[in-house]
DRENVO-503107 format. One record per residue (C-alpha): residue number from 1; residue in three letters; x, y, z. Coordinates in steps of 0.5 Angstrom, whole numbers. Example, Ala and Ser with C-alpha at 12.3 -4.5 7.8 and 13.67 -1.06 7.14 Angstrom:
<sites>
    nr   rest       X       Y       Z
     1    ALA      25      -9      16
     2    SER      27      -2      14
</sites>
This chain:
<sites>
    nr   rest       X       Y       Z
     1    UNK     185     196     174
     2    UNK     188     190     179
     3    UNK     183     186     182
     4    UNK     183     184     190
     5    UNK     184     188     196
     6    UNK     188     194     198
     7    UNK     193     191     203
     8    UNK     196     195     209
     9    UNK     202     192     213
    10    UNK     204     194     219
    11    UNK     203     197     226
    12    UNK     196     197     230
    13    UNK     196     201     237
    14    UNK     192     204     242
    15    UNK     193     212     243
    16    UNK     191     216     249
    17    UNK     191     223     247
    18    UNK     191     229     252
    19    UNK     190     236     250
    20    UNK     194     241     253
    21    UNK     195     249     253
    22    UNK     203     248     251
    23    UNK     208     243     252
    24    UNK     212     243     258
    25    UNK     220     243     258
    26    UNK     221     243     265
    27    UNK     217     237     267
    28    UNK     212     236     273
    29    UNK     205     236     272
    30    UNK     200     239     267
    31    UNK     193     239     267
    32    UNK     189     236     260
    33    UNK     183     240     258
    34    UNK     181     234     254
    35    UNK     183     226     254
    36    UNK     180     221     249
    37    UNK     183     214     247
    38    UNK     183     212     239
    39    UNK     186     207     234
    40    UNK     193     209     232
    41    UNK     199     205     228
    42    UNK     201     208     222
    43    UNK     199     202     217
    44    UNK     192     202     221
    45    UNK     190     209     221
    46    UNK     192     209     213
    47    UNK     187     203     212
    48    UNK     182     207     216
    49    UNK     183     213     212
    50    UNK     182     209     205
    51    UNK     176     205     208
    52    UNK     173     212     210
    53    UNK     175     215     203
    54    UNK     173     210     198
    55    UNK     167     210     194
    56    UNK     162     204     196
    57    UNK     160     203     189
    58    UNK     168     201     187
    59    UNK     167     195     191
    60    UNK     175     196     194
    61    UNK     176     192     200
    62    UNK     181     195     205
    63    UNK     185     189     209
    64    UNK     189     190     215
    65    UNK     195     186     216
    66    UNK     197     187     223
    67    UNK     197     184     230
    68    UNK     195     186     237
    69    UNK     196     182     244
    70    UNK     191     179     248
    71    UNK     192     184     253
    72    UNK     186     190     255
    73    UNK     189     194     250
    74    UNK     189     189     244
    75    UNK     182     187     246
    76    UNK     180     195     246
    77    UNK     183     195     239
    78    UNK     180     189     236
    79    UNK     173     192     238
    80    UNK     174     199     236
    81    UNK     177     196     229
    82    UNK     171     191     228
    83    UNK     166     197     229
    84    UNK     170     200     223
    85    UNK     169     194     219
    86    UNK     176     192     219
    87    UNK     179     186     223
    88    UNK     186     185     226
    89    UNK     189     179     228
    90    UNK     191     177     236
    91    UNK     198     174     238
    92    UNK     197     170     244
    93    UNK     201     172     250
    94    UNK     204     179     247
    95    UNK     203     186     249
    96    UNK     200     191     244
    97    UNK     203     198     242
    98    UNK     200     204     246
    99    UNK     202     211     245
   100    UNK     201     217     250
   101    UNK     200     223     245
   102    UNK     200     230     247
   103    UNK     197     236     243
   104    UNK     198     243     244
   105    UNK     193     249     243
   106    UNK     196     250     236
   107    UNK     195     242     234
   108    UNK     202     240     234
   109    UNK     204     234     238
   110    UNK     209     230     242
   111    UNK     208     222     242
   112    UNK     211     217     247
   113    UNK     210     210     244
   114    UNK     211     203     247
   115    UNK     212     198     241
   116    UNK     210     192     245
   117    UNK     212     185     242
   118    UNK     205     183     238
   119    UNK     208     184     231
   120    UNK     215     181     233
   121    UNK     212     175     236
   122    UNK     206     174     230
   123    UNK     207     169     224
   124    UNK     208     173     217
   125    UNK     201     174     214
   126    UNK     198     170     208
   127    UNK     198     175     202
   128    UNK     192     174     198
   129    UNK     194     172     191
   130    UNK     190     178     188
   131    UNK     191     185     191
   132    UNK     191     192     188
   133    UNK     196     195     192
   134    UNK     200     195     198
   135    UNK     202     200     204
   136    UNK     207     198     209
   137    UNK     210     202     215
   138    UNK     217     200     218
   139    UNK     214     197     224
   140    UNK     214     190     222
   141    UNK     220     189     217
   142    UNK     219     182     215
   143    UNK     212     183     213
   144    UNK     213     189     210
   145    UNK     219     187     205
   146    UNK     215     181     203
   147    UNK     209     185     201
   148    UNK     213     190     198
   149    UNK     216     185     194
   150    UNK     210     181     192
   151    UNK     207     188     190
   152    UNK     213     189     185
   153    UNK     212     182     182
   154    UNK     205     183     181
   155    UNK     206     190     178
   156    UNK     201     194     183
   157    UNK     203     200     187
   158    UNK     208     199     193
   159    UNK     208     205     198
   160    UNK     213     205     204
   161    UNK     211     209     209
   162    UNK     218     211     211
   163    UNK     217     214     218
   164    UNK     223     214     223
   165    UNK     225     207     224
   166    UNK     232     204     224
   167    UNK     236     206     219
   168    UNK     238     199     217
   169    UNK     230     198     216
   170    UNK     229     204     212
   171    UNK     235     202     207
   172    UNK     232     195     206
   173    UNK     225     197     205
   174    UNK     226     203     200
   175    UNK     229     200     194
   176    UNK     223     195     194
   177    UNK     217     200     194
   178    UNK     215     204     188
   179    UNK     213     210     192
   180    UNK     217     212     198
   181    UNK     213     217     203
   182    UNK     218     220     208
   183    UNK     217     224     214
   184    UNK     222     229     215
   185    UNK     225     225     221
   186    UNK     225     219     217
   187    UNK     229     222     211
   188    UNK     234     224     216
   189    UNK     235     217     219
   190    UNK     235     214     212
   191    UNK     241     220     210
   192    UNK     244     219     216
   193    UNK     244     227     217
   194    UNK     238     230     220
   195    UNK     240     237     218
   196    UNK     241     235     211
   197    UNK     237     239     206
   198    UNK     231     235     204
   199    UNK     232     235     196
   200    UNK     239     233     197
   201    UNK     237     227     202
   202    UNK     232     225     197
   203    UNK     237     225     191
   204    UNK     241     220     196
   205    UNK     235     216     196
   206    UNK     234     216     189
   207    UNK     241     213     188
   208    UNK     238     207     192
   209    UNK     231     206     189
   210    UNK     232     208     182
   211    UNK     225     209     179
   212    UNK     221     211     185
   213    UNK     217     216     186
   214    UNK     220     220     193
   215    UNK     216     225     197
   216    UNK     218     228     204
   217    UNK     212     231     208
   218    UNK     214     238     211
   219    UNK     208     239     215
   220    UNK     205     246     214
   221    UNK     210     247     209
   222    UNK     207     242     205
   223    UNK     211     237     201
   224    UNK     217     236     197
   225    UNK     216     231     191
   226    UNK     222     228     187
   227    UNK     220     224     180
   228    UNK     224     218     177
   229    UNK     226     223     172
   230    UNK     230     227     177
   231    UNK     225     233     177
   232    UNK     224     236     184
   233    UNK     217     240     186
   234    UNK     215     244     192
   235    UNK     208     242     194
   236    UNK     204     247     198
   237    UNK     200     245     204
   238    UNK     192     247     203
   239    UNK     190     252     209
   240    UNK     185     249     214
   241    UNK     184     250     221
   242    UNK     189     246     225
   243    UNK     186     242     231
   244    UNK     190     236     231
   245    UNK     196     234     226
   246    UNK     197     227     229
   247    UNK     196     222     224
   248    UNK     195     227     218
   249    UNK     201     223     215
   250    UNK     198     217     216
   251    UNK     191     219     212
   252    UNK     196     222     206
   253    UNK     199     215     205
   254    UNK     192     211     206
   255    UNK     189     216     201
   256    UNK     195     216     196
   257    UNK     194     208     196
   258    UNK     187     209     195
   259    UNK     188     214     189
   260    UNK     193     209     186
   261    UNK     188     203     187
   262    UNK     183     207     183
   263    UNK     187     208     177
   264    UNK     189     215     178
   265    UNK     196     217     175
   266    UNK     201     220     180
   267    UNK     199     227     179
   268    UNK     192     227     181
   269    UNK     194     221     186
   270    UNK     199     226     190
   271    UNK     194     232     190
   272    UNK     188     227     193
   273    UNK     193     225     198
   274    UNK     195     232     200
   275    UNK     188     234     200
   276    UNK     186     229     205
   277    UNK     192     230     210
   278    UNK     190     237     210
   279    UNK     183     236     212
   280    UNK     185     231     217
   281    UNK     189     236     221
   282    UNK     182     239     223
   283    UNK     182     233     228
   284    UNK     177     228     224
   285    UNK     177     223     219
   286    UNK     175     227     212
   287    UNK     170     224     208
   288    UNK     170     223     200
   289    UNK     165     229     199
   290    UNK     170     234     203
   291    UNK     176     232     200
   292    UNK     173     233     193
   293    UNK     170     239     195
   294    UNK     177     242     197
   295    UNK     180     239     191
   296    UNK     175     243     186
   297    UNK     175     250     190
   298    UNK     183     250     190
   299    UNK     184     248     183
</sites>
């Protein structure tokens, strides 16, 4: 097992979450039954998940490489992350990403994101000489490319959170990773055809990223996993009481990198990550004990 921290590279955002009975297609006003603010951003939520799920005795450090602005949202994020044991840099004069998240009674969500300019204005991060693995999202392309490339050089896990982004960014980053985990929307962007069957789209990715483990998450339908040898497997989702699916994919990514960083092989690492994502749909961060119990009862 490699020494050093697990690195999470990408966006930090402040999410304002509103719980509503149903989404409105007609516009107008909607009354929320609950509202709260929380830490968001793909790489950041993945880092928080890994931090929560790690075994303290293993001594694995979680390090976030991101940046926020020096505005009010950035100050709130820095304080909230500090309380979780994670630090984030500040870009002077920049604006922090902020999202409005609507969650309906079934736990589905609609997200409107303002990406700010903190990452665009931030200098590239200094990477440690030793690290166990990297997860990068596409919101900071230059830093993601640097970290994924360094991970490949060092022979440690390199995971790409391939969510919806500019097609050119996904095409640039996917060949640098040995694990590409797509959202359904991200896979459609990469393939250039949103309605293309997932197995066909993954085959196209495989041609550009030979040797990579390829996954696409499908919500309640689980995930599709294409192995480097061309084998394709449908992975069912664990059944849990769904309250809020926001960030479940981020939890999966963080759990996957943690499992790989702990030395798990591909099969148990994916099972670990899928279980973590399911538990996250309850609307709270899963613990290691809860995750291991779910894996034991579903074996």
